[in-house]
DOPA-197957 format. One line per 3 residues: number of its first residue (from 1); for each residue x, y, z of N, C-alpha, C. Coordinates in steps of 0.2 Angstrom, whole numbers. Example, Ala and Ser with C-alpha at 12.3 -4.5 7.8 and 13.67 -1.06 7.14 Angstrom:
<sites>
1> 66/-28/39/62/-22/39/66/-16/39; 64/-11/35/68/-5/36/64/0/39
</sites>
This chain:
<sites>
1> 509/463/592/509/474/596/504/472/601; 507/475/609/505/476/613/499/479/614; 495/479/614/487/483/613/482/480/619
4> 481/483/623/474/482/625/467/481/618; 463/481/622/457/481/617/452/481/619; 447/486/613/441/487/613/436/486/609
7> 428/484/612/425/479/605/421/485/607; 419/485/599/412/489/597/409/486/592; 402/489/592/397/481/587/395/490/583
10> 395/489/577/387/495/574/383/491/570; 378/493/566/373/492/561/377/496/555; 375/494/546/378/499/545/376/502/539
13> 380/509/540/377/516/541/376/518/543; 378/514/553/374/517/557/380/522/562; 379/526/563/387/527/566/386/533/571
16> 376/533/574/375/537/579/374/534/585; 378/529/587/377/524/593/381/527/597; 379/528/604/381/532/609/390/529/610
19> 390/526/608/400/517/609/402/523/603; 400/527/601/405/524/592/403/535/592; 399/536/594/396/546/590/404/548/594
22> 407/547/601/414/551/600/420/550/597; 420/544/593/425/542/591/427/544/585; 420/545/581/419/544/573/417/549/568
25> 420/554/564/420/559/562/417/558/554; 410/557/552/410/556/547/408/562/539; 411/562/535/408/566/528/404/564/528
28> 399/566/523/396/560/517/393/563/515; 399/563/507/398/565/503/391/567/497; 388/561/498/384/561/492/381/553/497
31> 375/553/497/368/548/502/363/546/496; 362/543/492/354/542/492/353/532/490; 350/530/489/350/524/491/352/520/485
34> 355/520/482/359/516/476/367/517/478; 368/525/478/374/525/482/378/530/486; 382/533/490/385/531/496/390/533/497
37> 393/538/498/402/540/496/402/547/503; 408/543/505/409/548/513/416/547/514; 419/551/518/424/551/519/427/549/530
40> 427/546/532/427/542/540/435/541/544; 434/545/549/442/548/553/435/545/560; 440/542/564/441/538/572/445/539/574
43> 443/545/579/451/545/586/450/540/587; 452/537/585/457/528/590/459/532/596; 462/529/602/465/530/605/474/524/602
46> 480/527/602/486/524/600/485/517/605; 492/512/603/493/504/603/487/503/609; 481/504/604/475/499/607/471/496/601
49> 469/488/601/463/488/597/459/487/599; 455/492/592/447/491/592/446/484/589; 440/481/591/435/475/588/430/477/584
52> 427/478/576/421/479/575/422/478/571; 410/475/572/408/468/570/403/473/566; 404/471/560/399/475/554/394/471/552
55> 386/469/553/381/466/548/379/472/542; 384/467/535/379/472/529/376/468/526; 367/472/526/364/466/524/362/466/512
58> 367/475/512/364/477/505/370/473/502; 367/474/493/370/467/487/374/475/485; 377/475/486/383/483/486/391/480/483
61> 394/484/480/400/485/479/404/490/482; 408/488/483/413/493/491/421/497/487; 419/499/484/428/505/483/430/507/491
64> 435/503/491/438/505/500/444/510/497; 445/513/504/453/515/503/456/520/509; 459/515/510/463/516/519/468/519/516
67> 467/525/522/471/532/520/477/532/528; 474/528/533/480/533/538/474/525/543; 479/519/546/478/518/551/479/507/548
70> 479/503/552/481/496/549/472/493/550; 470/490/547/465/486/549/466/478/545; 463/473/549/464/466/548/455/464/548
73> 452/463/541/446/460/540/447/452/539; 441/447/544/435/443/544/435/443/537; 435/440/530/430/442/526/428/437/524
76> 425/430/523/423/423/523/428/420/525; 432/414/521/438/414/522/444/416/522; 447/422/521/451/426/521/452/433/525
79> 459/432/528/459/436/532/464/444/527; 462/450/526/462/456/522/466/459/526; 473/460/526/476/465/528/476/473/525
82> 471/478/528/475/484/523/481/490/530; 486/492/527/487/498/529/486/505/528; 489/507/529/488/515/529/492/515/518
85> 487/523/514/489/520/509/489/515/504; 481/514/506/481/506/504/473/507/502; 472/501/496/463/501/493/463/493/490
88> 457/494/490/454/488/487/447/487/486; 443/479/483/436/482/480/433/477/481; 428/476/486/423/473/488/417/470/488
91> 414/463/485/406/463/483/402/463/490; 400/464/494/395/460/493/388/463/499; 386/455/500/376/454/498/375/454/508
94> 377/449/511/370/449/517/379/444/522; 383/449/523/390/447/528/389/448/536; 392/446/541/393/446/548/401/447/547
97> 403/450/546/413/450/546/416/453/553; 420/452/556/423/458/563/431/460/559; 431/466/563/438/469/559/442/471/564
100> 450/470/566/454/472/568/455/479/568; 456/486/572/459/491/571/465/495/574; 467/497/568/476/499/576/474/506/574
103> 478/510/577/481/518/577/487/519/574; 491/519/571/497/518/570/503/523/568; 498/529/570/501/536/572/497/540/576
106> 501/547/576/493/553/577/490/556/574; 489/552/570/484/556/564/481/551/565; 470/552/563/463/551/565/466/543/560
109> 464/538/561/460/530/560/458/533/552; 456/534/544/454/538/540/454/532/533; 448/532/531/448/531/526/440/535/521
112> 441/532/515/436/536/511/434/529/505; 426/530/505/423/524/501/417/524/498; 416/521/496/410/521/489/408/517/489
115> 399/515/490/395/509/490/392/510/482; 391/506/479/387/506/476/379/502/475; 375/500/471/369/497/472/373/490/465
118> 370/484/470/376/482/461/369/482/454; 364/486/455/360/487/448/364/492/445; 368/499/450/371/505/447/377/505/444
121> 380/501/448/387/493/445/388/493/438; 382/488/439/380/488/431/380/493/428; 377/498/430/373/502/424/380/505/421
124> 387/506/427/391/512/421/398/507/422; 397/502/427/403/498/425/399/493/422; 397/491/416/395/486/410/404/483/408
127> 399/472/408/404/470/406/409/472/401; 407/473/398/411/477/390/418/481/394; 417/482/398/425/487/403/429/483/405
130> 425/478/408/429/473/411/430/468/404; 430/466/401/433/462/393/436/466/393; 438/473/389/440/477/386/450/478/390
133> 447/478/397/456/478/401/459/471/401; 454/463/399/457/457/401/455/456/407; 453/457/411/451/459/417/445/454/421
136> 443/448/424/438/445/423/436/447/429; 428/451/431/425/453/434/421/447/439; 425/448/449/423/443/451/420/444/456
139> 415/451/455/415/456/462/409/451/461; 400/449/453/397/446/456/395/439/456; 400/436/455/399/430/456/395/426/461
142> 402/426/465/398/426/471/394/430/477; 392/425/482/388/429/486/392/436/487; 396/433/493/399/441/494/410/438/494
145> 412/442/489/416/443/488/421/447/487; 428/447/484/434/451/487/438/450/477; 441/457/477/444/456/469/451/453/473
148> 454/450/477/459/446/478/466/452/476; 465/457/479/471/461/480/472/466/485; 478/468/489/476/472/490/482/477/485
151> 478/483/484/485/487/479/485/495/483; 491/497/484/494/506/488/488/510/483; 485/515/487/486/521/483/490/528/477
154> 488/529/475/491/528/465/490/538/468; 498/542/463/494/547/468/487/552/466; 487/547/459/480/551/453/476/550/458
157> 475/541/460/468/542/465/468/547/471; 473/550/473/474/553/477/471/561/475; 472/560/472/470/567/467/461/568/465
160> 461/562/464/451/560/462/449/560/469; 450/559/471/447/556/477/446/566/482; 449/569/481/450/575/485/447/582/479
163> 444/579/475/443/582/468/435/580/472; 431/574/473/427/571/474/422/575/482; 427/576/487/426/578/493/427/586/491
166> 432/588/486/431/596/486/423/598/481; 420/593/477/416/595/472/414/605/472; 412/606/468/412/613/469/406/614/462
169> 401/608/464/396/610/459/389/610/461; 384/608/461/374/609/465/373/606/457; 368/602/463/362/602/459/364/595/453
172> 360/594/451/361/590/444/372/590/442; 371/595/441/379/594/441/383/593/444; 381/591/451/385/589/457/387/583/454
175> 381/580/454/379/574/451/381/569/447; 385/574/444/386/571/434/391/573/437; 396/577/438/402/579/440/407/572/447
178> 400/568/451/402/566/456/404/557/450; 399/555/449/397/551/442/404/549/437; 407/556/434/411/556/430/421/553/435
181> 423/556/440/424/555/444/425/548/446; 420/543/451/417/537/450/418/532/445; 420/534/441/420/530/436/434/529/433
184> 432/535/432/438/538/434/441/535/437; 441/533/444/445/530/452/443/524/448; 440/521/449/437/514/447/439/511/443
187> 438/515/437/447/512/432/453/512/435; 453/516/438/462/515/440/463/511/445; 460/510/449/459/505/454/459/497/450
190> 453/493/448/451/490/443/464/487/437; 463/492/433/467/494/432/476/490/439; 474/493/442/479/495/446/481/487/449
193> 476/484/449/471/476/451/474/471/448; 476/475/443/476/471/434/482/466/433; 486/470/438/493/468/435/495/465/443
196> 499/458/443/502/453/443/506/454/449; 507/453/454/514/455/458/518/449/456; 525/452/456/531/446/456/528/441/463
199> 528/436/462/526/433/468/535/428/469; 539/432/467/546/431/470/546/436/475; 543/443/478/544/447/481/541/445/488
202> 543/441/492/543/442/500/539/447/502; 533/444/507/532/447/513/536/453/518; 538/453/518/545/456/522/547/463/516
205> 548/459/515/552/464/506/545/470/500; 542/467/502/533/471/500/531/478/508; 535/475/513/532/478/519/536/484/517
208> 542/483/520/548/488/515/549/494/507; 549/487/504/543/495/499/538/498/499; 530/495/504/526/500/507/529/507/510
211> 535/505/514/541/509/518/541/517/514; 545/511/510/548/519/508/540/521/504; 537/519/499/532/523/497/529/527/501
214> 527/526/510/525/529/515/529/533/515; 536/535/514/540/537/516/540/545/510; 541/543/504/540/548/501/534/551/501
217> 529/548/500/520/550/501/520/558/506; 523/555/512/524/562/518/527/565/515; 535/566/511/541/570/513/541/571/506
220> 536/571/501/537/577/492/535/579/494; 538/586/498/542/595/496/548/595/503; 550/589/500/559/588/504/562/585/495
223> 570/587/494/571/584/491/576/576/492; 574/570/490/576/567/492/580/562/487; 586/556/490/590/553/483/588/544/486
226> 589/542/481/589/535/482/592/530/487; 599/533/486/601/531/490/599/533/499; 599/537/499/596/541/506/591/535/508
229> 586/536/504/579/531/504/581/526/504; 583/521/500/585/514/504/592/514/510; 593/518/510/596/515/518/590/517/527
232> 586/522/526/579/522/530/574/515/529; 577/514/524/570/507/524/576/501/525; 584/504/525/586/494/530/588/492/518
235> 588/494/515/593/487/507/595/495/506; 596/491/497/603/496/495/600/497/489; 602/501/486/598/504/477/595/500/475
238> 598/497/474/598/491/469/591/485/471; 591/484/476/587/480/476/579/485/478; 580/493/481/575/496/483/570/498/473
241> 577/499/470/573/499/463/570/498/462; 572/489/460/569/481/458/564/480/461; 561/481/466/557/479/470/552/485/470
244> 555/490/469/549/494/470/545/496/462; 549/494/457/546/496/451/543/489/450; 544/481/456/538/477/454/531/477/457
247> 530/480/463/527/483/466/522/487/461; 523/490/462/521/496/460/520/499/450; 525/493/447/526/495/439/526/502/439
250> 532/506/441/534/509/440/536/515/443; 546/517/442/548/519/445/549/524/452; 555/522/456/553/528/462/553/537/458
253> 556/538/452/556/546/453/551/545/451; 548/540/443/541/542/443/535/544/448; 534/541/453/529/542/460/530/545/460
256> 537/546/463/539/553/466/535/561/464; 541/561/456/536/566/453/530/564/450; 524/560/448/518/563/450/515/562/455
259> 518/560/460/511/562/467/517/567/469; 522/572/468/521/580/467/515/585/463; 519/581/457/512/586/452/506/583/454
262> 503/581/454/498/581/457/495/585/464; 499/584/467/497/589/476/498/597/473; 502/598/466/501/603/465/496/606/460
265> 493/599/455/486/601/452/481/605/462; 482/598/463/476/598/470/477/606/472; 481/611/477/481/615/478/483/620/472
268> 480/621/466/482/626/461/473/627/460; 471/621/460/461/619/457/456/621/462; 458/619/473/453/618/477/458/621/482
271> 463/626/482/466/630/486/469/636/483; 467/635/478/470/642/475/474/648/478; 480/640/480/488/647/480/490/649/474
274> 495/652/478/501/657/470/505/652/467; 506/652/460/513/646/460/518/646/461; 519/652/466/526/651/470/524/648/476
277> 519/650/478/517/645/485/517/637/484; 515/636/479/514/629/476/518/627/471; 523/628/470/529/628/467/534/626/474
280> 535/629/481/539/628/487/533/624/492; 527/625/490/525/619/497/523/611/491; 528/611/488/528/605/485/536/603/481
283> 541/608/485/548/605/486/554/612/481; 552/611/476/554/619/471/556/623/475; 562/626/473/566/633/478/565/638/472
286> 563/634/465/563/639/457/558/641/455; 551/645/455/544/642/450/545/640/445; 551/644/443/551/641/434/553/637/434
289> 555/632/438/559/624/436/552/621/436; 546/622/442/539/619/443/538/622/436; 536/626/434/532/625/429/534/621/423
292> 540/622/422/544/621/415/539/612/419; 542/608/425/540/601/424/533/598/425; 529/604/426/523/605/428/520/604/419
295> 521/609/414/521/609/408/523/601/405; 528/600/407/531/592/403/525/587/404; 523/586/411/518/581/416/512/584/412
298> 506/589/410/501/587/409/502/593/401; 506/595/400/506/599/391/501/607/392; 500/608/400/495/617/402/503/617/408
301> 502/625/407/506/631/407/500/627/420; 501/631/423/501/628/429/495/634/430; 494/644/427/491/647/429/486/645/424
304> 487/643/419/481/636/414/476/633/417; 476/633/424/475/629/430/472/633/434; 474/638/436/473/643/444/468/647/442
307> 467/650/435/459/654/432/457/648/430; 455/647/433/450/641/427/445/644/430
</sites>
């Protein structure tokens, strides 16, 4: 990548320094001693690489969801690459690490993160949860550790994050609502990382399938044919269907339908749009067809959510 380079230094949770204040927008959803939840947007210039050095000194678990932009993080002895629409989990105590940030399109570099102290993490997610999921908890074994993989952000995760950001409650109810959503989100993350990816799927194949997912994420309101999607990313139908299932654990149509239904649920609950508007926004010409699909997915009619 032909990129100019800008160096940024920062301390954790300190985004008020002069060099950052013009490019960072932070929405703090919850900020307490034991848990911090925020949405951040960095208005980086295109075709420019930003180098960020962060010194983390608190013992915490980080649930990281990268919605837009590319980052390369030097974490202990490995380099972790996070692309748009990817997520992972970290445990950090005392660590100086460096990040390379790249803006890939006209949208801001954006991510959502939840940071929880070791005590809160162990209280909310006791060892029994990890054991029941047949997944060994690697996060508090080493001083600094990574869950070992980077996985896509699923439509279900997107909806939960939207619900956290648009939490309608106040006071104790607000905190209880957030805690319930954090637990749900964490379980979805752990479940996604517990699925073993086919080692025969090469890096360039995986990147091509990620491009297919990205296309679906941006065009969920359009009618999509698998043959056209395959041509868009430079492969054939059979290969696309096979590798998509290997990487994401679900079919293309399963992902596409989940994405549309989760978008619809978000519009109904948080934006108070009419059923006809929601149907149109996610690509249904006939609201009745949308209602049938919604009921098949969730077991309830769309109006049951709209008038809650």
